[in-house]
C-alpha positions in Angstrom: -65.5 -12.8 -103.7 -65.2 -16.0 -101.7 -61.4 -15.6 -101.7 -61.6 -12.0 -100.3 -64.0 -13.1 -97.6 -61.7 -16.0 -96.7 -58.7 -13.7 -96.4 -60.7 -11.3 -94.3 -61.7 -14.1 -91.9 -58.1 -15.3 -91.6 -56.9 -11.8 -90.9 -59.6 -11.3 -88.2 -58.5 -14.7 -86.6 -54.9 -13.7 -86.6 -55.7 -10.4 -84.9 -57.7 -12.1 -82.2 -55.0 -14.6 -81.4 -52.5 -11.8 -81.2 -54.7 -9.9 -78.7 -55.0 -13.0 -76.6 -51.2 -13.6 -76.5 -50.1 -10.1 -75.6 -51.7 -9.8 -72.1 -50.3 -13.2 -71.1 -46.7 -12.2 -72.1 -47.1 -8.9 -70.3 -48.0 -10.7 -67.0 -45.1 -13.1 -67.3 -42.7 -10.2 -67.8 -44.0 -8.5 -64.7 -43.7 -11.7 -62.6 -40.1 -12.3 -63.8 -39.1 -8.7 -62.9 -40.6 -8.9 -59.4 -38.8 -12.1 -58.7 -35.5 -10.7 -59.9 -35.9 -7.6 -57.7 -36.6 -9.8 -54.6 -33.5 -11.9 -55.3 -31.4 -8.9 -55.6 -32.7 -7.4 -52.4 -31.6 -10.6 -50.5 -28.0 -10.5 -51.8 -25.5 -8.3 -49.9 -24.1 -5.3 -51.8 -20.8 -6.1 -53.6 -17.7 -4.8 -51.9 -19.2 -4.5 -48.4 -17.8 -6.5 -45.5 -19.8 -7.8 -42.6 -19.0 -6.3 -39.2 -19.9 -6.7 -35.6 -21.5 -10.0 -34.6 -21.9 -11.1 -38.3 -18.1 -11.3 -38.5 -17.8 -13.0 -35.2 -16.2 -10.0 -33.4 -17.7 -8.5 -30.3 -17.3 -4.8 -29.7 -15.5 -3.9 -26.5 -17.6 -2.2 -23.8 -16.5 1.4 -23.8 -17.6 1.7 -20.1 -15.1 -0.9 -19.0 -12.0 0.9 -17.6 -8.8 0.2 -19.5 -5.9 0.7 -17.2 -2.4 -0.7 -17.3 -1.0 0.9 -14.1 -1.5 0.5 -10.4 -0.6 2.5 -7.3 0.9 1.2 -4.1 2.2 2.7 -0.9 5.5 1.6 0.5 6.4 2.5 4.1 8.5 1.3 7.0 12.1 0.3 6.8 12.8 1.5 3.2 15.0 4.4 2.1 12.2 6.4 0.3 8.7 5.7 1.6 5.9 6.9 -0.5 3.3 6.1 -3.2 4.5 4.6 -6.4 3.1 3.9 -9.8 3.9 0.5 -11.4 2.6 -1.6 -14.3 -0.1 -4.2 -13.8 1.5 -7.5 -12.9 4.3 -6.1 -10.8 5.4 -7.7 -7.6 6.5 -6.5 -4.1 10.2 -6.5 -4.8 9.7 -4.1 -7.7 7.8 -1.7 -5.4 10.5 -1.9 -2.8 13.2 -1.2 -5.4 11.3 2.0 -6.4 11.2 3.0 -2.8 15.0 2.8 -2.6 15.3 -0.7 -1.3 15.4 -2.1 2.2 17.4 -0.3 4.9 20.0 -2.0 7.1 17.4 -2.2 9.9 14.8 -4.0 7.8 13.7 -7.5 8.6 13.4 -9.0 5.1 12.3 -12.3 6.5 8.9 -11.0 7.2 8.3 -9.7 3.7 7.1 -11.8 0.7 8.8 -10.0 -2.1 7.4 -12.4 -4.7 3.8 -11.5 -3.9 1.8 -9.9 -6.9 0.7 -6.3 -6.3 -2.9 -5.0 -6.4 -4.0 -1.4 -6.9 -4.2 0.5 -3.6 -2.1 -2.0 -1.7 0.1 -0.9 1.3 3.4 -2.5 1.8 4.9 -2.1 5.3 8.5 -3.3 5.9 9.1 -4.1 9.5 12.4 -3.3 11.2 14.3 -6.0 13.1 12.7 -6.6 16.5 9.7 -4.4 15.7 7.2 -7.2 15.6 8.4 -8.6 18.9 8.0 -5.1 20.5 4.5 -4.8 19.2 3.5 -8.2 20.4 5.0 -7.5 23.9 3.2 -4.1 24.0 -0.1 -5.8 22.9 0.2 -8.3 25.7 0.8 -5.4 28.2 -2.3 -3.5 27.0 -4.4 -6.7 27.3 -3.3 -7.1 30.9 -4.2 -3.7 32.4 -4.6 -1.3 29.4 -1.4 0.7 30.3 1.5 1.3 28.0 4.9 -0.1 29.1 7.5 2.5 28.5 10.2 -0.2 28.2 8.5 -2.2 25.4 6.1 0.1 23.6 6.6 0.9 19.9 6.7 4.3 18.4 3.1 4.1 17.3 1.9 3.0 20.7 3.8 5.8 22.5 2.3 8.3 20.1 -1.1 7.1 21.2 -0.6 8.6 24.6 -2.1 12.1 25.2 0.5 14.9 24.6 3.0 12.5 23.1 3.9 13.3 19.5 6.4 11.7 17.2 9.4 13.8 18.5 8.6 12.9 22.2 8.0 9.2 21.3 11.3 9.0 19.4 12.9 10.6 22.5 11.6 7.8 24.7 13.0 5.2 22.3 16.3 6.9 22.1 16.5 7.0 26.0 15.9 3.3 26.1 18.8 2.6 23.7 21.1 5.0 25.5 20.3 4.4 29.2 18.4 1.1 29.1 15.0 0.5 30.7 13.1 3.1 32.6 13.3 2.5 36.4 10.2 4.3 37.2 7.5 6.2 35.3 8.8 9.6 36.6 12.0 9.0 34.6 10.0 9.8 31.4 10.2 13.5 32.4 13.9 13.3 31.5 12.8 13.3 27.9 12.9 16.8 26.2 9.4 18.2 26.0 7.9 16.0 28.7 7.5 17.9 31.9 4.9 18.1 34.7 2.0 19.1 32.4 2.4 16.2 30.0 3.3 13.7 32.7 0.1 14.5 34.6 -1.8 13.5 31.4 -0.1 10.1 30.9 1.0 8.9 34.4 -2.2 6.8 34.8 -1.7 5.3 31.4 2.0 4.2 31.5 4.0 1.8 33.5 7.5 0.2 33.7 8.5 -3.4 34.5 
Protein backbone atom coordinates (compact mmCIF):
# COMPACT_ATOMS: atom_id res chain seq x y z
CA UNK A 1 0.00 0.00 0.00
CA UNK A 2 2.80 2.37 0.94
CA UNK A 3 4.71 1.46 -2.22
CA UNK A 4 1.67 2.25 -4.40
CA UNK A 5 1.18 5.63 -2.70
CA UNK A 6 4.86 6.42 -3.07
CA UNK A 7 4.76 5.62 -6.79
CA UNK A 8 1.66 7.75 -7.19
CA UNK A 9 3.36 10.74 -5.52
CA UNK A 10 6.43 10.35 -7.73
CA UNK A 11 4.21 10.24 -10.81
CA UNK A 12 2.34 13.37 -9.76
CA UNK A 13 5.65 15.19 -9.08
CA UNK A 14 7.02 14.24 -12.47
CA UNK A 15 3.89 15.50 -14.22
CA UNK A 16 4.09 18.82 -12.35
CA UNK A 17 7.74 19.34 -13.31
CA UNK A 18 6.91 18.61 -16.92
CA UNK A 19 4.09 21.16 -16.89
CA UNK A 20 6.45 23.79 -15.52
CA UNK A 21 9.12 23.16 -18.14
CA UNK A 22 6.87 23.13 -21.23
CA UNK A 23 5.76 26.80 -21.14
CA UNK A 24 9.34 27.97 -20.60
CA UNK A 25 10.60 26.08 -23.63
CA UNK A 26 7.77 27.44 -25.74
CA UNK A 27 8.69 31.05 -24.88
CA UNK A 28 12.37 30.49 -25.72
CA UNK A 29 11.43 29.04 -29.09
CA UNK A 30 9.27 32.07 -29.89
CA UNK A 31 12.02 34.51 -28.88
CA UNK A 32 14.58 32.65 -31.03
CA UNK A 33 12.24 32.67 -34.05
CA UNK A 34 11.54 36.41 -33.73
CA UNK A 35 15.25 37.23 -33.51
CA UNK A 36 16.00 35.09 -36.55
CA UNK A 37 13.29 36.86 -38.59
CA UNK A 38 14.67 40.30 -37.64
CA UNK A 39 18.21 39.31 -38.66
CA UNK A 40 16.98 37.98 -42.00
CA UNK A 41 15.07 41.21 -42.67
CA UNK A 42 18.27 43.25 -42.17
CA UNK A 43 20.23 41.21 -44.73
CA UNK A 44 19.95 42.10 -48.48
CA UNK A 45 18.38 39.50 -50.71
CA UNK A 46 20.90 37.13 -52.30
CA UNK A 47 21.72 37.89 -55.97
CA UNK A 48 20.55 41.55 -55.88
CA UNK A 49 23.02 44.34 -56.69
CA UNK A 50 22.95 47.80 -55.13
CA UNK A 51 22.17 50.61 -57.52
CA UNK A 52 22.00 54.39 -57.58
CA UNK A 53 23.73 56.25 -54.78
CA UNK A 54 24.39 52.95 -52.86
CA UNK A 55 26.74 51.88 -55.64
CA UNK A 56 28.35 55.33 -55.76
CA UNK A 57 26.85 56.15 -59.17
CA UNK A 58 24.75 59.24 -59.72
CA UNK A 59 21.98 59.18 -62.29
CA UNK A 60 22.32 61.74 -65.09
CA UNK A 61 19.76 64.50 -65.15
CA UNK A 62 17.43 63.68 -68.08
CA UNK A 63 16.56 67.38 -68.41
CA UNK A 64 20.16 68.30 -69.21
CA UNK A 65 20.55 68.76 -72.99
CA UNK A 66 22.98 66.27 -74.49
CA UNK A 67 24.29 67.79 -77.73
CA UNK A 68 27.50 67.14 -79.61
CA UNK A 69 26.96 69.61 -82.47
CA UNK A 70 27.07 73.40 -82.89
CA UNK A 71 25.96 75.80 -85.62
CA UNK A 72 27.92 78.82 -86.87
CA UNK A 73 27.43 81.37 -89.63
CA UNK A 74 30.32 82.13 -91.96
CA UNK A 75 30.11 85.25 -94.15
CA UNK A 76 32.31 87.80 -95.87
CA UNK A 77 35.26 86.87 -98.09
CA UNK A 78 34.64 83.09 -98.32
CA UNK A 79 33.54 81.08 -101.34
CA UNK A 80 30.31 79.68 -99.88
CA UNK A 81 28.87 81.84 -97.09
CA UNK A 82 26.19 80.18 -94.99
CA UNK A 83 25.30 78.37 -91.78
CA UNK A 84 27.25 75.21 -91.04
CA UNK A 85 27.00 72.36 -88.52
CA UNK A 86 30.20 71.22 -86.82
CA UNK A 87 31.13 68.99 -83.87
CA UNK A 88 31.67 70.49 -80.45
CA UNK A 89 35.27 71.57 -79.97
CA UNK A 90 35.75 72.70 -83.60
CA UNK A 91 37.76 75.80 -84.44
CA UNK A 92 37.40 78.73 -86.84
CA UNK A 93 39.63 77.25 -89.56
CA UNK A 94 37.32 74.21 -89.79
CA UNK A 95 34.24 76.41 -90.27
CA UNK A 96 36.08 78.44 -92.94
CA UNK A 97 37.03 75.22 -94.72
CA UNK A 98 33.38 74.10 -94.77
CA UNK A 99 32.50 77.47 -96.32
CA UNK A 100 34.86 76.77 -99.23
CA UNK A 101 37.90 78.54 -97.82
CA UNK A 102 39.08 82.14 -98.09
CA UNK A 103 38.77 84.04 -101.36
CA UNK A 104 41.74 85.79 -102.97
CA UNK A 105 40.40 89.10 -101.67
CA UNK A 106 40.27 87.93 -98.03
CA UNK A 107 42.49 89.55 -95.44
CA UNK A 108 43.48 86.48 -93.41
CA UNK A 109 45.60 88.55 -91.02
CA UNK A 110 42.45 89.81 -89.30
CA UNK A 111 41.07 86.31 -88.64
CA UNK A 112 42.09 84.12 -85.70
CA UNK A 113 41.60 80.72 -87.28
CA UNK A 114 42.70 78.87 -84.14
CA UNK A 115 39.86 80.29 -82.03
CA UNK A 116 37.41 77.68 -80.60
CA UNK A 117 33.86 77.92 -81.90
CA UNK A 118 30.71 78.39 -79.83
CA UNK A 119 27.13 77.60 -80.78
CA UNK A 120 25.47 80.48 -82.67
CA UNK A 121 28.75 82.27 -83.42
CA UNK A 122 29.10 84.45 -86.53
CA UNK A 123 32.43 84.49 -88.36
CA UNK A 124 32.97 87.44 -90.70
CA UNK A 125 36.00 87.39 -92.99
CA UNK A 126 37.08 90.89 -93.99
CA UNK A 127 38.31 91.64 -97.49
CA UNK A 128 41.58 93.48 -97.96
CA UNK A 129 41.15 97.18 -97.29
CA UNK A 130 37.60 96.76 -96.00
CA UNK A 131 38.46 97.65 -92.41
CA UNK A 132 40.27 100.80 -93.48
CA UNK A 133 37.27 101.85 -95.57
CA UNK A 134 34.91 101.31 -92.67
CA UNK A 135 37.12 103.29 -90.31
CA UNK A 136 37.37 106.14 -92.80
CA UNK A 137 33.61 106.15 -93.33
CA UNK A 138 33.04 106.12 -89.59
CA UNK A 139 35.29 109.13 -89.17
CA UNK A 140 33.30 110.89 -91.90
CA UNK A 141 29.95 110.19 -90.25
CA UNK A 142 31.27 111.40 -86.93
CA UNK A 143 32.24 114.74 -88.52
CA UNK A 144 28.97 115.75 -90.14
CA UNK A 145 26.78 112.65 -90.42
CA UNK A 146 27.04 112.47 -94.23
CA UNK A 147 28.28 109.46 -96.19
CA UNK A 148 31.39 110.00 -98.30
CA UNK A 149 30.81 108.46 -101.73
CA UNK A 150 34.56 107.98 -102.18
CA UNK A 151 35.23 106.03 -98.95
CA UNK A 152 31.91 104.47 -97.90
CA UNK A 153 31.59 100.68 -97.70
CA UNK A 154 28.86 98.63 -99.33
CA UNK A 155 26.87 98.43 -96.09
CA UNK A 156 27.12 102.17 -95.49
CA UNK A 157 25.93 103.00 -99.01
CA UNK A 158 23.00 100.62 -98.59
CA UNK A 159 22.02 102.62 -95.52
CA UNK A 160 21.08 105.55 -97.74
CA UNK A 161 17.39 105.87 -98.74
CA UNK A 162 16.67 104.33 -102.13
CA UNK A 163 20.07 102.65 -102.38
CA UNK A 164 19.89 98.87 -102.47
CA UNK A 165 22.67 96.37 -102.95
CA UNK A 166 22.75 96.69 -106.75
CA UNK A 167 23.07 100.50 -106.67
CA UNK A 168 25.64 100.37 -103.87
CA UNK A 169 27.73 97.86 -105.83
CA UNK A 170 27.42 100.19 -108.85
CA UNK A 171 28.92 103.03 -106.80
CA UNK A 172 31.85 100.83 -105.73
CA UNK A 173 32.38 99.67 -109.32
CA UNK A 174 32.40 103.31 -110.50
CA UNK A 175 35.12 104.16 -107.98
CA UNK A 176 37.30 101.29 -109.22
CA UNK A 177 36.78 102.16 -112.88
CA UNK A 178 36.73 105.98 -112.87
CA UNK A 179 38.34 106.87 -109.58
CA UNK A 180 36.87 109.21 -107.00
CA UNK A 181 33.62 111.08 -107.53
CA UNK A 182 34.28 114.74 -108.34
CA UNK A 183 30.89 116.00 -107.17
CA UNK A 184 27.82 114.43 -105.60
CA UNK A 185 25.85 114.82 -108.84
CA UNK A 186 28.17 112.27 -110.49
CA UNK A 187 26.36 109.55 -108.56
CA UNK A 188 23.52 109.86 -111.08
CA UNK A 189 25.81 108.20 -113.62
CA UNK A 190 25.15 104.96 -111.74
CA UNK A 191 22.43 102.83 -113.32
CA UNK A 192 19.18 103.17 -111.40
CA UNK A 193 20.12 106.43 -109.64
CA UNK A 194 18.29 109.31 -111.28
CA UNK A 195 16.68 112.55 -110.11
CA UNK A 196 14.15 110.85 -107.83
CA UNK A 197 16.73 108.84 -105.87
CA UNK A 198 19.27 111.67 -105.92
CA UNK A 199 16.78 114.05 -104.32
CA UNK A 200 16.47 111.63 -101.40
CA UNK A 201 20.20 111.30 -100.76
CA UNK A 202 21.77 114.62 -101.84
CA UNK A 203 21.66 116.03 -98.32
CA UNK A 204 23.17 112.84 -96.87
CA UNK A 205 26.16 112.34 -99.16
CA UNK A 206 29.37 114.20 -99.90
CA UNK A 207 32.68 113.83 -101.75
CA UNK A 208 36.20 114.94 -100.81
